[in-house]
C-alpha atoms as an extended CHARMM CRD file, in Angstrom:
* protein
*
       278  EXT
         1         1  MET       CA             83.3540000000       54.6960000000      -17.8000000000  PROA      1               0.0000000000
         2         2  LYS       CA             86.3380000000       54.8810000000      -20.0320000000  PROA      2               0.0000000000
         3         3  ASN       CA             88.5210000000       53.7990000000      -17.1390000000  PROA      3               0.0000000000
         4         4  LEU       CA             86.1610000000       50.6980000000      -16.5450000000  PROA      4               0.0000000000
         5         5  LEU       CA             86.3690000000       49.8370000000      -20.1600000000  PROA      5               0.0000000000
         6         6  LEU       CA             90.1670000000       50.0890000000      -20.1540000000  PROA      6               0.0000000000
         7         7  ALA       CA             90.3780000000       48.0250000000      -16.9040000000  PROA      7               0.0000000000
         8         8  ALA       CA             88.1990000000       45.2750000000      -18.3830000000  PROA      8               0.0000000000
         9         9  PHE       CA             90.4500000000       45.3870000000      -21.5450000000  PROA      9               0.0000000000
        10        10  LEU       CA             93.4620000000       44.9710000000      -19.3180000000  PROA      10              0.0000000000
        11        11  VAL       CA             91.9120000000       42.0250000000      -17.4650000000  PROA      11              0.0000000000
        12        12  GLY       CA             91.2130000000       40.2840000000      -20.6640000000  PROA      12              0.0000000000
        13        13  VAL       CA             94.7100000000       40.8820000000      -22.0640000000  PROA      13              0.0000000000
        14        14  ALA       CA             96.2360000000       39.5810000000      -18.7960000000  PROA      14              0.0000000000
        15        15  LEU       CA             94.2700000000       36.4750000000      -19.0810000000  PROA      15              0.0000000000
        16        16  LEU       CA             94.8180000000       35.7960000000      -22.6880000000  PROA      16              0.0000000000
        17        17  LEU       CA             98.4710000000       36.7320000000      -23.1950000000  PROA      17              0.0000000000
        18        18  PRO       CA            100.9620000000       33.9150000000      -23.1470000000  PROA      18              0.0000000000
        19        19  PRO       CA            103.6090000000       34.3480000000      -20.4550000000  PROA      19              0.0000000000
        20        20  SER       CA            106.3200000000       34.6020000000      -23.1510000000  PROA      20              0.0000000000
        21        21  TRP       CA            104.7740000000       37.4460000000      -25.0120000000  PROA      21              0.0000000000
        22        22  GLY       CA            106.9870000000       40.4820000000      -25.8300000000  PROA      22              0.0000000000
        23        23  ILE       CA            108.5050000000       42.2700000000      -22.8440000000  PROA      23              0.0000000000
        24        24  PHE       CA            107.2940000000       39.3360000000      -20.6180000000  PROA      24              0.0000000000
        25        25  SER       CA            109.4090000000       36.7460000000      -22.4060000000  PROA      25              0.0000000000
        26        26  GLY       CA            112.5180000000       37.8420000000      -20.3760000000  PROA      26              0.0000000000
        27        27  ALA       CA            115.9470000000       38.5360000000      -21.6760000000  PROA      27              0.0000000000
        28        28  LEU       CA            118.1560000000       35.8430000000      -23.2590000000  PROA      28              0.0000000000
        29        29  ARG       CA            121.0080000000       34.5310000000      -21.1460000000  PROA      29              0.0000000000
        30        30  PHE       CA            123.7110000000       32.1340000000      -22.2920000000  PROA      30              0.0000000000
        31        31  ASP       CA            124.8780000000       29.5560000000      -19.8050000000  PROA      31              0.0000000000
        32        32  GLY       CA            125.3150000000       25.8750000000      -19.4650000000  PROA      32              0.0000000000
        33        33  LEU       CA            126.0400000000       23.2750000000      -22.1590000000  PROA      33              0.0000000000
        34        34  GLY       CA            125.5340000000       24.5400000000      -25.7550000000  PROA      34              0.0000000000
        35        35  LYS       CA            128.4900000000       26.6510000000      -26.7740000000  PROA      35              0.0000000000
        36        36  VAL       CA            130.2030000000       25.6270000000      -30.0930000000  PROA      36              0.0000000000
        37        37  ALA       CA            133.4990000000       26.6150000000      -31.3890000000  PROA      37              0.0000000000
        38        38  SER       CA            133.8580000000       28.6060000000      -34.5730000000  PROA      38              0.0000000000
        39        39  VAL       CA            135.6370000000       27.2980000000      -37.6990000000  PROA      39              0.0000000000
        40        40  THR       CA            137.9290000000       29.0240000000      -40.0930000000  PROA      40              0.0000000000
        41        41  GLY       CA            135.9680000000       31.0970000000      -42.5570000000  PROA      41              0.0000000000
        42        42  GLY       CA            133.1130000000       31.8200000000      -40.2060000000  PROA      42              0.0000000000
        43        43  GLY       CA            130.3180000000       29.8500000000      -38.7210000000  PROA      43              0.0000000000
        44        44  LEU       CA            129.9560000000       27.4250000000      -35.8150000000  PROA      44              0.0000000000
        45        45  ALA       CA            131.4770000000       23.8950000000      -36.0100000000  PROA      45              0.0000000000
        46        46  VAL       CA            128.1640000000       22.0090000000      -36.3220000000  PROA      46              0.0000000000
        47        47  PRO       CA            128.7570000000       18.9210000000      -38.4390000000  PROA      47              0.0000000000
        48        48  LEU       CA            126.5680000000       17.8130000000      -41.2810000000  PROA      48              0.0000000000
        49        49  ILE       CA            124.4570000000       14.9250000000      -40.1900000000  PROA      49              0.0000000000
        50        50  SER       CA            122.0050000000       13.6280000000      -42.8830000000  PROA      50              0.0000000000
        51        51  GLN       CA            118.3620000000       12.8620000000      -41.9820000000  PROA      51              0.0000000000
        52        52  TYR       CA            118.6890000000        9.7470000000      -44.2760000000  PROA      52              0.0000000000
        53        53  GLN       CA            120.0840000000        7.1310000000      -42.0540000000  PROA      53              0.0000000000
        54        54  GLY       CA            118.1130000000        4.0060000000      -43.1310000000  PROA      54              0.0000000000
        55        55  LEU       CA            115.4600000000        4.5690000000      -40.4880000000  PROA      55              0.0000000000
        56        56  SER       CA            111.7480000000        4.1080000000      -41.0030000000  PROA      56              0.0000000000
        57        57  THR       CA            111.2470000000        7.7950000000      -40.2270000000  PROA      57              0.0000000000
        58        58  ASP       CA            114.0210000000        9.1640000000      -42.6350000000  PROA      58              0.0000000000
        59        59  ASN       CA            111.6240000000       11.3570000000      -44.5250000000  PROA      59              0.0000000000
        60        60  PHE       CA            110.5880000000       13.2060000000      -41.3600000000  PROA      60              0.0000000000
        61        61  ASN       CA            113.7960000000       13.1990000000      -39.4520000000  PROA      61              0.0000000000
        62        62  CYS       CA            115.1290000000       16.6960000000      -40.3320000000  PROA      62              0.0000000000
        63        63  GLY       CA            114.3340000000       17.8410000000      -36.8040000000  PROA      63              0.0000000000
        64        64  PRO       CA            116.0500000000       14.8580000000      -35.0870000000  PROA      64              0.0000000000
        65        65  ALA       CA            119.1060000000       15.0840000000      -37.4180000000  PROA      65              0.0000000000
        66        66  SER       CA            119.3330000000       18.6610000000      -36.4410000000  PROA      66              0.0000000000
        67        67  VAL       CA            119.3830000000       17.7590000000      -32.8840000000  PROA      67              0.0000000000
        68        68  ALA       CA            121.9040000000       15.0620000000      -33.4390000000  PROA      68              0.0000000000
        69        69  ALA       CA            124.3190000000       17.5230000000      -35.1770000000  PROA      69              0.0000000000
        70        70  ILE       CA            123.9280000000       19.9340000000      -32.3250000000  PROA      70              0.0000000000
        71        71  ALA       CA            124.6180000000       17.1240000000      -29.8440000000  PROA      71              0.0000000000
        72        72  ARG       CA            127.6910000000       16.0820000000      -31.8520000000  PROA      72              0.0000000000
        73        73  ALA       CA            128.9930000000       19.6320000000      -31.9600000000  PROA      73              0.0000000000
        74        74  VAL       CA            128.4850000000       20.2230000000      -28.2570000000  PROA      74              0.0000000000
        75        75  GLY       CA            129.9150000000       16.8010000000      -27.2590000000  PROA      75              0.0000000000
        76        76  ALA       CA            126.8420000000       15.9180000000      -25.2670000000  PROA      76              0.0000000000
        77        77  GLY       CA            127.3610000000       12.1770000000      -24.7230000000  PROA      77              0.0000000000
        78        78  ALA       CA            127.4830000000       11.5270000000      -28.5790000000  PROA      78              0.0000000000
        79        79  ALA       CA            131.0230000000       10.3750000000      -29.0660000000  PROA      79              0.0000000000
        80        80  ASN       CA            130.2210000000        6.6150000000      -28.9170000000  PROA      80              0.0000000000
        81        81  LEU       CA            127.1450000000        6.7700000000      -31.1650000000  PROA      81              0.0000000000
        82        82  SER       CA            127.2070000000        6.5390000000      -34.9410000000  PROA      82              0.0000000000
        83        83  ASP       CA            125.1790000000        9.1360000000      -36.8870000000  PROA      83              0.0000000000
        84        84  ALA       CA            122.3360000000        6.6870000000      -37.2580000000  PROA      84              0.0000000000
        85        85  GLN       CA            122.1950000000        5.8420000000      -33.6400000000  PROA      85              0.0000000000
        86        86  LEU       CA            122.4440000000        9.5680000000      -32.6980000000  PROA      86              0.0000000000
        87        87  VAL       CA            119.4710000000       10.4710000000      -35.0370000000  PROA      87              0.0000000000
        88        88  ALA       CA            117.4780000000        7.4480000000      -33.6310000000  PROA      88              0.0000000000
        89        89  ALA       CA            118.2010000000        8.6280000000      -30.0880000000  PROA      89              0.0000000000
        90        90  ALA       CA            117.1990000000       12.2070000000      -30.9180000000  PROA      90              0.0000000000
        91        91  ARG       CA            113.8420000000       10.8390000000      -32.5570000000  PROA      91              0.0000000000
        92        92  ALA       CA            113.1810000000        8.7560000000      -29.4450000000  PROA      92              0.0000000000
        93        93  GLY       CA            113.8650000000       11.8710000000      -27.2710000000  PROA      93              0.0000000000
        94        94  THR       CA            111.0150000000       13.7330000000      -29.0790000000  PROA      94              0.0000000000
        95        95  ALA       CA            108.4710000000       11.1580000000      -27.8230000000  PROA      95              0.0000000000
        96        96  LEU       CA            107.0470000000       11.3240000000      -31.2720000000  PROA      96              0.0000000000
        97        97  ALA       CA            107.4020000000        7.8070000000      -32.7930000000  PROA      97              0.0000000000
        98        98  ASP       CA            106.7370000000        8.8870000000      -36.3000000000  PROA      98              0.0000000000
        99        99  GLY       CA            105.7360000000       11.7880000000      -38.5830000000  PROA      99              0.0000000000
       100       100  ASP       CA            106.7800000000       15.4010000000      -38.2330000000  PROA      100             0.0000000000
       101       101  THR       CA            108.4430000000       16.6640000000      -35.1170000000  PROA      101             0.0000000000
       102       102  ASP       CA            107.5640000000       19.9650000000      -33.4680000000  PROA      102             0.0000000000
       103       103  LEU       CA            109.3390000000       22.7090000000      -31.3290000000  PROA      103             0.0000000000
       104       104  ALA       CA            108.3950000000       21.2260000000      -27.9990000000  PROA      104             0.0000000000
       105       105  GLY       CA            109.4630000000       17.6610000000      -29.0050000000  PROA      105             0.0000000000
       106       106  LEU       CA            112.8600000000       18.9040000000      -30.2640000000  PROA      106             0.0000000000
       107       107  ALA       CA            113.4270000000       20.9230000000      -27.0990000000  PROA      107             0.0000000000
       108       108  GLN       CA            112.7660000000       17.7580000000      -25.1460000000  PROA      108             0.0000000000
       109       109  ALA       CA            115.1930000000       15.8330000000      -27.2320000000  PROA      109             0.0000000000
       110       110  LEU       CA            117.8610000000       18.4040000000      -26.5910000000  PROA      110             0.0000000000
       111       111  ARG       CA            117.1780000000       18.2030000000      -22.8740000000  PROA      111             0.0000000000
       112       112  GLY       CA            117.7050000000       14.4360000000      -23.1180000000  PROA      112             0.0000000000
       113       113  PHE       CA            121.3230000000       15.2270000000      -24.2890000000  PROA      113             0.0000000000
       114       114  GLY       CA            121.6970000000       17.7200000000      -21.3830000000  PROA      114             0.0000000000
       115       115  ILE       CA            121.3230000000       20.7180000000      -23.7350000000  PROA      115             0.0000000000
       116       116  GLY       CA            119.1410000000       23.6630000000      -22.7800000000  PROA      116             0.0000000000
       117       117  SER       CA            117.2780000000       25.7370000000      -25.1790000000  PROA      117             0.0000000000
       118       118  THR       CA            114.6650000000       28.4700000000      -25.2990000000  PROA      118             0.0000000000
       119       119  ASN       CA            112.2300000000       29.8270000000      -27.9000000000  PROA      119             0.0000000000
       120       120  LEU       CA            113.7510000000       32.5620000000      -29.9400000000  PROA      120             0.0000000000
       121       121  PHE       CA            111.7360000000       35.6960000000      -31.0170000000  PROA      121             0.0000000000
       122       122  ALA       CA            112.2510000000       38.5250000000      -33.4800000000  PROA      122             0.0000000000
       123       123  ASP       CA            112.0770000000       40.7200000000      -30.3100000000  PROA      123             0.0000000000
       124       124  ASP       CA            115.3820000000       39.2410000000      -29.2010000000  PROA      124             0.0000000000
       125       125  ASN       CA            117.1020000000       41.3570000000      -31.7820000000  PROA      125             0.0000000000
       126       126  PRO       CA            119.3940000000       43.7180000000      -29.7360000000  PROA      126             0.0000000000
       127       127  GLY       CA            118.6940000000       46.5580000000      -32.2240000000  PROA      127             0.0000000000
       128       128  SER       CA            115.8320000000       48.9010000000      -32.1090000000  PROA      128             0.0000000000
       129       129  THR       CA            113.3020000000       46.9420000000      -34.0640000000  PROA      129             0.0000000000
       130       130  PRO       CA            112.1790000000       43.2890000000      -34.0000000000  PROA      130             0.0000000000
       131       131  ASP       CA            114.0920000000       41.2970000000      -36.6230000000  PROA      131             0.0000000000
       132       132  PRO       CA            114.4450000000       37.4670000000      -36.8260000000  PROA      132             0.0000000000
       133       133  ILE       CA            117.8970000000       37.7240000000      -38.6730000000  PROA      133             0.0000000000
       134       134  GLY       CA            119.2230000000       40.1020000000      -36.0120000000  PROA      134             0.0000000000
       135       135  ALA       CA            117.9080000000       37.8420000000      -33.2540000000  PROA      135             0.0000000000
       136       136  ILE       CA            119.6200000000       34.8160000000      -34.8470000000  PROA      136             0.0000000000
       137       137  GLY       CA            122.8730000000       36.7920000000      -35.3750000000  PROA      137             0.0000000000
       138       138  TYR       CA            122.8530000000       37.7130000000      -31.7110000000  PROA      138             0.0000000000
       139       139  VAL       CA            122.5660000000       34.0860000000      -30.6060000000  PROA      139             0.0000000000
       140       140  VAL       CA            125.2350000000       32.6480000000      -33.0020000000  PROA      140             0.0000000000
       141       141  GLY       CA            127.4630000000       35.6000000000      -32.0270000000  PROA      141             0.0000000000
       142       142  HSD       CA            127.5510000000       34.0290000000      -28.5120000000  PROA      142             0.0000000000
       143       143  GLY       CA            128.6930000000       30.7460000000      -29.9170000000  PROA      143             0.0000000000
       144       144  ARG       CA            125.2730000000       29.1750000000      -29.9840000000  PROA      144             0.0000000000
       145       145  ALA       CA            123.5070000000       27.6370000000      -32.8560000000  PROA      145             0.0000000000
       146       146  VAL       CA            119.8730000000       28.1930000000      -33.7380000000  PROA      146             0.0000000000
       147       147  LEU       CA            117.4550000000       25.3850000000      -34.7080000000  PROA      147             0.0000000000
       148       148  ALA       CA            114.8440000000       26.8200000000      -36.9950000000  PROA      148             0.0000000000
       149       149  LEU       CA            111.8000000000       25.8750000000      -38.9790000000  PROA      149             0.0000000000
       150       150  VAL       CA            111.7600000000       27.1220000000      -42.5830000000  PROA      150             0.0000000000
       151       151  SER       CA            109.5440000000       26.8860000000      -45.6680000000  PROA      151             0.0000000000
       152       152  GLY       CA            110.3150000000       24.1630000000      -48.2250000000  PROA      152             0.0000000000
       153       153  VAL       CA            108.7780000000       26.3800000000      -50.8450000000  PROA      153             0.0000000000
       154       154  ASP       CA            111.3920000000       29.0840000000      -50.2610000000  PROA      154             0.0000000000
       155       155  LEU       CA            114.1180000000       26.4970000000      -50.6440000000  PROA      155             0.0000000000
       156       156  GLY       CA            112.7030000000       25.5610000000      -54.0220000000  PROA      156             0.0000000000
       157       157  ARG       CA            111.3800000000       22.2950000000      -52.9860000000  PROA      157             0.0000000000
       158       158  GLY       CA            107.6360000000       22.7550000000      -53.7490000000  PROA      158             0.0000000000
       159       159  ASP       CA            104.4370000000       22.9200000000      -51.7430000000  PROA      159             0.0000000000
       160       160  ARG       CA            104.3700000000       19.0880000000      -51.2320000000  PROA      160             0.0000000000
       161       161  TYR       CA            107.6280000000       19.2330000000      -49.4060000000  PROA      161             0.0000000000
       162       162  GLY       CA            106.2170000000       21.1320000000      -46.3800000000  PROA      162             0.0000000000
       163       163  ASP       CA            108.3090000000       22.8320000000      -43.7730000000  PROA      163             0.0000000000
       164       164  HSD       CA            111.7420000000       21.7820000000      -42.7590000000  PROA      164             0.0000000000
       165       165  TRP       CA            114.1460000000       21.9940000000      -39.7500000000  PROA      165             0.0000000000
       166       166  LEU       CA            117.6990000000       23.0790000000      -40.1640000000  PROA      166             0.0000000000
       167       167  VAL       CA            120.4310000000       24.4900000000      -38.0140000000  PROA      167             0.0000000000
       168       168  ILE       CA            121.6680000000       28.1520000000      -38.4780000000  PROA      168             0.0000000000
       169       169  THR       CA            125.3480000000       28.5050000000      -37.6390000000  PROA      169             0.0000000000
       170       170  ALA       CA            126.3510000000       32.0170000000      -38.8590000000  PROA      170             0.0000000000
       171       171  VAL       CA            124.9800000000       35.3550000000      -39.9510000000  PROA      171             0.0000000000
       172       172  ASP       CA            127.2520000000       37.5400000000      -42.1100000000  PROA      172             0.0000000000
       173       173  SER       CA            125.4350000000       40.9110000000      -42.0850000000  PROA      173             0.0000000000
       174       174  ARG       CA            128.1750000000       42.5410000000      -44.1680000000  PROA      174             0.0000000000
       175       175  ASN       CA            127.6660000000       40.2020000000      -47.1090000000  PROA      175             0.0000000000
       176       176  GLY       CA            124.0890000000       39.4950000000      -46.4270000000  PROA      176             0.0000000000
       177       177  MET       CA            124.4530000000       35.7150000000      -46.0540000000  PROA      177             0.0000000000
       178       178  VAL       CA            123.3690000000       33.1170000000      -43.5460000000  PROA      178             0.0000000000
       179       179  GLN       CA            125.0720000000       29.7540000000      -43.0610000000  PROA      179             0.0000000000
       180       180  VAL       CA            122.9870000000       26.6200000000      -42.3580000000  PROA      180             0.0000000000
       181       181  MET       CA            123.4830000000       22.9520000000      -41.6890000000  PROA      181             0.0000000000
       182       182  ASP       CA            120.6460000000       21.4580000000      -43.6910000000  PROA      182             0.0000000000
       183       183  PRO       CA            120.2350000000       17.6760000000      -43.0160000000  PROA      183             0.0000000000
       184       184  ASP       CA            118.3260000000       17.0070000000      -46.2990000000  PROA      184             0.0000000000
       185       185  THR       CA            121.1590000000       15.4450000000      -48.3980000000  PROA      185             0.0000000000
       186       186  GLN       CA            118.9880000000       13.9870000000      -51.1410000000  PROA      186             0.0000000000
       187       187  VAL       CA            119.6650000000       14.6840000000      -54.7410000000  PROA      187             0.0000000000
       188       188  ALA       CA            118.0820000000       17.9170000000      -55.9370000000  PROA      188             0.0000000000
       189       189  GLY       CA            114.5760000000       17.4190000000      -57.2940000000  PROA      189             0.0000000000
       190       190  SER       CA            114.6630000000       20.3400000000      -59.8320000000  PROA      190             0.0000000000
       191       191  SER       CA            116.8270000000       23.2530000000      -61.0500000000  PROA      191             0.0000000000
       192       192  ALA       CA            115.2180000000       25.5380000000      -58.4380000000  PROA      192             0.0000000000
       193       193  TRP       CA            116.0220000000       23.1630000000      -55.5500000000  PROA      193             0.0000000000
       194       194  GLN       CA            118.2890000000       24.5170000000      -52.8700000000  PROA      194             0.0000000000
       195       195  PRO       CA            120.4260000000       21.3980000000      -51.8590000000  PROA      195             0.0000000000
       196       196  GLY       CA            121.1720000000       20.5400000000      -48.3170000000  PROA      196             0.0000000000
       197       197  GLY       CA            124.4720000000       20.3260000000      -46.6180000000  PROA      197             0.0000000000
       198       198  ILE       CA            126.5310000000       23.0370000000      -45.0480000000  PROA      198             0.0000000000
       199       199  ARG       CA            126.1090000000       26.1480000000      -47.2230000000  PROA      199             0.0000000000
       200       200  TRP       CA            125.3700000000       29.8690000000      -47.2330000000  PROA      200             0.0000000000
       201       201  LEU       CA            121.9970000000       31.3650000000      -48.2160000000  PROA      201             0.0000000000
       202       202  PRO       CA            121.0680000000       34.9760000000      -48.9510000000  PROA      202             0.0000000000
       203       203  THR       CA            119.6320000000       36.6860000000      -45.9650000000  PROA      203             0.0000000000
       204       204  TRP       CA            116.4750000000       37.6690000000      -47.7680000000  PROA      204             0.0000000000
       205       205  GLU       CA            115.7140000000       34.1040000000      -48.7310000000  PROA      205             0.0000000000
       206       206  MET       CA            116.2640000000       32.9820000000      -45.0620000000  PROA      206             0.0000000000
       207       207  ARG       CA            114.0450000000       35.6680000000      -43.8640000000  PROA      207             0.0000000000
       208       208  SER       CA            111.2960000000       34.6450000000      -46.2580000000  PROA      208             0.0000000000
       209       209  ALA       CA            111.7410000000       31.0050000000      -45.3130000000  PROA      209             0.0000000000
       210       210  LEU       CA            111.4040000000       31.7210000000      -41.5570000000  PROA      210             0.0000000000
       211       211  ARG       CA            108.2480000000       33.8140000000      -42.2120000000  PROA      211             0.0000000000
       212       212  ASP       CA            106.6070000000       31.5570000000      -44.6520000000  PROA      212             0.0000000000
       213       213  ALA       CA            106.8850000000       28.4490000000      -42.1060000000  PROA      213             0.0000000000
       214       214  THR       CA            104.4870000000       30.0820000000      -39.6650000000  PROA      214             0.0000000000
       215       215  ALA       CA            100.8210000000       31.1710000000      -39.8470000000  PROA      215             0.0000000000
       216       216  ASP       CA            101.4320000000       34.6000000000      -38.4280000000  PROA      216             0.0000000000
       217       217  GLY       CA            104.7430000000       35.5300000000      -40.0640000000  PROA      217             0.0000000000
       218       218  SER       CA            106.7610000000       35.2480000000      -36.8710000000  PROA      218             0.0000000000
       219       219  MET       CA            109.5470000000       32.6730000000      -36.2820000000  PROA      219             0.0000000000
       220       220  VAL       CA            109.6980000000       29.2170000000      -34.9180000000  PROA      220             0.0000000000
       221       221  ALA       CA            113.1650000000       28.6120000000      -33.6090000000  PROA      221             0.0000000000
       222       222  LEU       CA            115.2510000000       27.5130000000      -30.6190000000  PROA      222             0.0000000000
       223       223  ALA       CA            118.2560000000       29.2780000000      -29.2140000000  PROA      223             0.0000000000
       224       224  ILE       CA            120.6330000000       26.4920000000      -28.1720000000  PROA      224             0.0000000000
       225       225  GLY       CA            122.3880000000       26.6280000000      -24.9140000000  PROA      225             0.0000000000
       226       226  ALA       CA            120.3310000000       29.6590000000      -23.8160000000  PROA      226             0.0000000000
       227       227  GLY       CA            117.6330000000       30.4030000000      -21.1790000000  PROA      227             0.0000000000
       228       228  ARG       CA            115.7290000000       33.4580000000      -20.0720000000  PROA      228             0.0000000000
       229       229  THR       CA            115.4720000000       35.7590000000      -17.0390000000  PROA      229             0.0000000000
       230       230  GLN       CA            112.3430000000       35.6010000000      -15.1100000000  PROA      230             0.0000000000
       231       231  PRO       CA            110.2680000000       38.7990000000      -15.5240000000  PROA      231             0.0000000000
       232       232  PRO       CA            106.8580000000       39.1950000000      -13.9490000000  PROA      232             0.0000000000
       233       233  LYS       CA            104.0220000000       37.3730000000      -15.7270000000  PROA      233             0.0000000000
       234       234  PRO       CA            101.4860000000       39.5620000000      -17.6670000000  PROA      234             0.0000000000
       235       235  ALA       CA             98.8360000000       39.0770000000      -15.0350000000  PROA      235             0.0000000000
       236       236  ALA       CA            101.1370000000       40.2740000000      -12.2740000000  PROA      236             0.0000000000
       237       237  VAL       CA            101.6750000000       43.6240000000      -14.0520000000  PROA      237             0.0000000000
       238       238  LEU       CA             98.3640000000       44.2540000000      -15.8060000000  PROA      238             0.0000000000
       239       239  LEU       CA             95.7700000000       43.1110000000      -13.1150000000  PROA      239             0.0000000000
       240       240  PRO       CA             96.9440000000       45.6980000000      -10.4520000000  PROA      240             0.0000000000
       241       241  ILE       CA             96.6390000000       48.4750000000      -13.0950000000  PROA      241             0.0000000000
       242       242  ALA       CA             93.1620000000       47.2710000000      -14.0020000000  PROA      242             0.0000000000
       243       243  ALA       CA             92.2700000000       47.2110000000      -10.2410000000  PROA      243             0.0000000000
       244       244  ALA       CA             93.5830000000       50.7960000000       -9.7480000000  PROA      244             0.0000000000
       245       245  LEU       CA             91.6080000000       52.0760000000      -12.9100000000  PROA      245             0.0000000000
       246       246  ALA       CA             88.4760000000       50.4740000000      -11.6390000000  PROA      246             0.0000000000
       247       247  LEU       CA             88.8750000000       51.8120000000       -8.0520000000  PROA      247             0.0000000000
       248       248  TRP       CA             89.3930000000       55.3630000000       -9.5170000000  PROA      248             0.0000000000
       249       249  GLU       CA             86.3700000000       55.0960000000      -11.7010000000  PROA      249             0.0000000000
       250       250  GLY       CA             84.3750000000       54.0170000000       -8.7110000000  PROA      250             0.0000000000
       251       251  ARG       CA             85.7830000000       56.3850000000       -6.1820000000  PROA      251             0.0000000000
       252       252  GLY       CA             82.4950000000       58.3480000000       -5.9120000000  PROA      252             0.0000000000
       253       253  LEU       CA             80.4910000000       55.2260000000       -5.1010000000  PROA      253             0.0000000000
       254       254  LEU       CA             83.1020000000       54.1410000000       -2.6160000000  PROA      254             0.0000000000
       255       255  LEU       CA             83.1300000000       57.5610000000       -0.7320000000  PROA      255             0.0000000000
       256       256  SER       CA             79.3560000000       57.4620000000       -0.5770000000  PROA      256             0.0000000000
       257       257  ARG       CA             79.4900000000       54.1630000000        1.2860000000  PROA      257             0.0000000000
       258       258  LEU       CA             81.8450000000       55.4740000000        3.8330000000  PROA      258             0.0000000000
       259       259  PRO       CA             80.4540000000       56.5770000000        7.3140000000  PROA      259             0.0000000000
       260       260  GLY       CA             79.7080000000       60.1630000000        7.4190000000  PROA      260             0.0000000000
       261       261  ARG       CA             82.6230000000       61.0640000000        9.9690000000  PROA      261             0.0000000000
       262       262  TRP       CA             85.0990000000       59.4190000000        7.6470000000  PROA      262             0.0000000000
       263       263  ARG       CA             83.8330000000       61.4600000000        4.6540000000  PROA      263             0.0000000000
       264       264  ARG       CA             84.2020000000       64.6370000000        6.7200000000  PROA      264             0.0000000000
       265       265  ARG       CA             87.7370000000       63.6560000000        7.6780000000  PROA      265             0.0000000000
       266       266  LEU       CA             88.6150000000       63.0600000000        4.1030000000  PROA      266             0.0000000000
       267       267  ARG       CA             87.2780000000       66.4450000000        2.9250000000  PROA      267             0.0000000000
       268       268  ARG       CA             89.1340000000       68.2550000000        5.7820000000  PROA      268             0.0000000000
       269       269  TRP       CA             92.3340000000       66.3960000000        4.6490000000  PROA      269             0.0000000000
       270       270  ALA       CA             91.7220000000       67.2820000000        1.0580000000  PROA      270             0.0000000000
       271       271  ARG       CA             91.2200000000       71.0050000000        1.8940000000  PROA      271             0.0000000000
       272       272  HSD       CA             94.3050000000       70.9850000000        4.1070000000  PROA      272             0.0000000000
       273       273  ASN       CA             96.5200000000       69.5710000000        1.3360000000  PROA      273             0.0000000000
       274       274  LYS       CA             95.0370000000       71.9870000000       -1.1190000000  PROA      274             0.0000000000
       275       275  ARG       CA             95.7240000000       75.0110000000        1.1110000000  PROA      275             0.0000000000
       276       276  ASP       CA             99.3480000000       73.8370000000        1.6900000000  PROA      276             0.0000000000
       277       277  GLY       CA             99.8590000000       73.4080000000       -2.1020000000  PROA      277             0.0000000000
       278       278  ARG       CA            100.5290000000       69.7030000000       -1.9090000000  PROA      278             0.0000000000
């Protein structure tokens, strides 16, 4: 009975798990358009592009401005566009005419510039334990920026500000600092306000900001210019195991259904193998 319960559990897991979960997400690979040169003093050469360009969606354009800055850094067909035109093109590329932008829309906007990306997980940390900062450091160490969602509360901007998109361009593990390109260039609203621009933030603050922007404490981020290997899907691995467990649990019933001569042959084969020590 225990085997049947375990088999049923595995079937449920196989059907409910997203294909990108854990070991089934595949390993990161870096190829194609997306690599950015480093600058003196550390960090990737992602320029500051403000989300405030005189567009009707300025207050919600942190994501499109981040995409625009990445496109400018990569040189993805952005040379002949002004910052305002580039942000407008990125906004149009999300297919979201107004309001907040999401991970899927920003990935779509990046594809519109010919730039690939993939979801980044704490499990992508090459160390022994899942860690969002370690995973981000691994990506930027390969010359790729990370587009991440962070909590405005952790940047000192208050509950009403909501969550915010920015670009992470460096992780200095020795000094415990993370460099960002934050497109919110407005004047600080309070003494606690962490201003935008290209600046360094403490690792502990970035870790909290990443965690608090999600409901489950994980991370919402895109590794730019990256893709993934293609491992088997959860169902392809778990369903055969579940089937094997169910067959083993029901082996007695299956044997009882076999014709008598087949059962006798199986018993002789089992005795023979046992006698030979197999």
